[in-house]
C-alpha positions as CSV (number, residue, x, y, z in Angstrom):
1,M,80.4,96.3,113.0
2,R,78.6,98.5,110.5
3,N,79.1,98.4,106.8
4,L,81.4,101.2,105.5
5,I,81.3,102.4,101.8
6,Y,84.2,104.3,100.4
7,T,84.8,105.8,97.0
8,I,87.7,104.1,95.3
9,L,89.5,105.8,92.4
10,F,91.5,103.9,89.7
11,E,93.8,105.3,87.3
12,F,95.4,103.2,84.5
13,F,99.2,103.9,84.0
14,K,101.8,102.5,81.6
15,D,105.5,103.3,81.5
16,E,108.5,101.6,80.0
17,E,108.7,99.1,82.7
18,S,105.1,98.2,83.8
19,E,101.5,98.9,83.5
20,G,98.5,98.6,85.8
21,Y,96.0,100.5,88.0
22,S,96.8,102.9,90.7
23,V,94.3,103.3,93.5
24,V,93.5,106.0,95.9
25,V,90.7,106.3,98.6
26,P,89.9,110.1,99.0
27,A,88.3,109.7,102.4
28,L,91.4,107.7,103.5
29,P,94.4,109.5,102.0
30,E,96.8,107.1,103.7
31,I,95.8,104.4,101.4
32,I,97.7,104.2,98.2
33,T,97.9,100.8,96.3
34,W,97.9,99.3,92.9
35,G,97.3,96.2,90.8
36,R,98.3,94.8,87.4
37,T,94.7,94.3,86.6
38,L,91.6,96.2,87.6
39,D,90.4,93.1,89.6
40,E,93.8,92.9,91.4
41,A,93.6,96.6,92.1
42,R,90.2,96.4,93.5
43,R,91.2,93.4,95.8
44,N,94.1,95.2,97.0
45,A,92.1,98.4,97.7
46,V,89.5,96.4,99.8
47,E,92.3,94.7,101.8
48,A,94.0,98.1,102.4
49,I,90.8,99.8,103.5
50,Q,90.1,96.7,105.8
51,C,93.5,96.8,107.4
52,H,93.5,100.6,107.7
53,V,90.1,100.7,109.4
54,E,91.0,97.7,111.8
55,G,94.2,99.9,112.8
56,L,92.0,102.9,113.5
57,L,89.7,100.8,115.6
58,K,92.5,99.3,117.6
59,D,94.0,102.7,118.2
60,G,90.5,104.2,119.2
61,D,90.7,106.8,116.4
62,P,87.6,107.9,114.5
63,I,86.5,106.0,111.3
64,P,86.3,108.5,108.4
65,S,83.0,108.5,106.4
66,N,82.9,108.7,102.6
């Protein structure tokens, strides 16, 4: 399998109940995740990308490039 590189965008949020980092992947708009810390958000993003790409491969759908 080839290596895939995607841009991951993090945005800090804080409200009355919680705070953390929201994550979006512009090339994969289906992916929306977050984490309490930047490291947790990054790990969640990588896991979400891997799961999404595995699903695309399983379904025979094209893999978007960055």
